[in-house]
NUTORSE-637601 format. One record per residue (C-alpha): x, y, z. Coordinates in pm, whole numbers, plus 32768, in hexadecimal, padded with zeros to 4 digits. Last residue first. Layout:
// NUTORSE-637601
XYZ ...
// end
This chain:
// NUTORSE-637601
8363A28E8303 8443A2F58426 8359A26D8530 8365A110849A 84E1A11D8489 84E9A1588602 83E0A056865B 847E9F2885B1 85939F0A86B6 847E9EC587B0 84539D708714 83139CBD86AE 826E9DF88630 81029E4485DE 80859F9D857E 7F39A057857B 7E9E9F3B8642 7D739E8985A7 7CF09D7A868E 7B989CF18639 7C329C1D8526 7CE79B428621 7E5D9B71863A 7F469A46861D 80399A73873C 81B19A928709 81F09A998881 82A09BEA8883 81899C8787B7 81D09DED881B 80859E7D87A3 80A39FE78739 7F6EA0AE878F 7EEBA1FE8717 7E29A2B28827 7CB0A2E98832 7C99A29889A6 7BC9A162896C 7CBDA0F18861 7DE2A1248950 7D3AA0658A69 7CC59F48898D 7E229F1E88FE 7EDB9F468A48 7E0D9E8F8B4D 7D669D7F8A7D 7E559D5E8956 7F839D668A3B 80E49DA289B5 80F29F1C89B1 814CA05188E6 8079A18F88EB 80A2A29087D7 803DA3F88820 7FF4A5318754 7E86A4E28713 7E4FA4CA888D 7EB1A63888AD 7FEBA691896E 803EA7378ABA 8105A60D8B3A 8062A6188C91 7F0BA6478BF9 7F3CA52C8B01 7FB4A4448C15 7E81A48D8CEA 7DA3A44E8BBC 7E41A2F88B90 7DF4A2998CF8 7C90A3158CCE 7C4FA2398B9D 7C3BA1028C79 7CF29FE68BC4 7DC3A0068C96 7DA0A0508E08 7D3BA18F8EBB 7D83A1F99022 7EA3A2E68FCF 7FB9A24A90A0 7F44A0E19081 7F2CA1078F08 8086A18D8EBE 80BAA2BE8DE1 821AA3358D96 8223A4758CCA 8349A5268C24 8414A3E68C25 858AA3CD8BE0 85F3A40B8D49 8576A2B58DB7 8658A2018CBD 8789A1A08D8A 8723A0368DBD 8718A05C8F38 863FA1928F0F 8555A0CE8E2C 85439FBB8F30 850CA0A89054 83F2A1658FA6 833DA02D8F33 836C9F7C9081 82E1A091915B 81CDA0F29068 81359F97904F 80D59F1B8EF6 7FBE9F7F8E0A 80B6A0558D4C 80A2A18B8C72 81FDA2078C1B 8265A3488B6B 834BA3DA8A64 8340A53289C1 83DBA52F886A 8529A58587C7 85F1A59C8909 85D5A42E8964 8569A35F883A 86B6A2B787ED 8713A282895A 85BDA1EA899C 85E3A1028872 873EA09288DC 86C6A0458A3C 85A29F7889B9 865F9EB088B0 86319D60895A 85459D878A81 86079E168BA4 86559D6A8CEE 86369E5C8E10 864B9DBC8F67 86519E8590AA 84DA9E8490F1 84CD9D0C90B2 85DF9CBF91AE 85399D8092C8 83E59CF2926D 84659B8C927A 85079BC093CC 83CB9C519464 82E99B4393D6 83D19A2C9446 83E09ABB95A6 82659AD695B9 823099749537 832398BD961E 82139877971E 816E97A09611 8252967C966D 8248958C9546 8142949D94C5 81669511935B 7FFE95899358 8033963A94A5 817196DB9425 80BB975892F0 7F9D97E393C0 808F98AA9499 8163991B9372 803499AB92C3 7FAC9A449404 80FA9AEF9444 81189B6792DD 7FBC9BFC92C3 7FDD9C8A9422 81209D3D93C5 80859DB99281 7F639E609336 7E139DB39350 7CC99E6C933A 7BFF9D3092F0 7B6D9DBC91AD 7CB49E679159 7D8E9D35919C 7CAB9C3B90EE 7D839C068FBA 7EC39C059089 7E349B0A9185 7DBC9A26906D 7F009A448FA8 7FCF99EF90DD 7F1598AA9111 7F35984F8FA1 80AF98938FA4 810F97F990F4 80B7968B90BB 813F96598F5C 8263973A8FBA 82C0966290E8 8299951D9028 838195978F16 847396279012 84A794CE90A4 84B1946C9212 84AB92F7926A 8554933F93BA 858894AF93F0 86E3953493A1 8669960B9280 858896C9936F 86B2973A9441 863898969496 873C995993CE 873C985892B5 85C4986F928E 85C599E99297 86D499F8918D 860A990390B8 84CE99D190E7 85749B179087 86109A778F54 84C199E88EE4 84019B2B8F18 85049C038E68 85149B098D48 839C9B088D1D 83879C838D3B 84779CC78C1E 846C9E438C27 840F9F2B8B08 82E19E678A8D 82C69D368B6C 82829E1B8C93 828C9F8F8C3B 8177A0008B4F 8203A1158A7D 8191A2708A14 822DA31E88EA 81F5A49388C6 81FDA59687AF 819FA49986A7 8201A5018548 
// end
């Protein structure tokens, strides 16, 4: 029996895609984006998403904080869409406020946490931003369920770096053989868990066909499958 279950957060316990989309739509309505001539959300997302991904991916190398990542992403998007880039800072601030308040759960996540709480130690290891991850889990009423809450920008290590897993093990006071890690990313979560010598459960939310080089201990397509799996 595992003494501790560690979860990834975004797109494992929380539906990041839905949180992002809802935050952006609320931001757009608040600042009148939808009233622009020839505006469509499809065009906006097609422009914003790749720009934002580059800034997010390069944030550590370029020493950017999340507010700069968002402001620069909005700035470049507005320029591409031939809009007033002076609005970028306000859009970034509004978006971040909404995002930090939103907590949409993955299907079955809250029920799984309630089932496991009290029988095992629970923890989170996230590559996200500490401010948003802590506020969102507090908003969703689950922050108190975790015995350790490790976020990359707070500890200076990012998955799949083994160090971030070792920090969680120390805080939980358990051996790596006593832990199961659950996540949706083969690169960050699977490779990180394997490198740390921890059993991994792949939450295959996208129904991916796994290549032979990937051999997680468990694979589930729904979080409701985890409880019965742990009871066998």
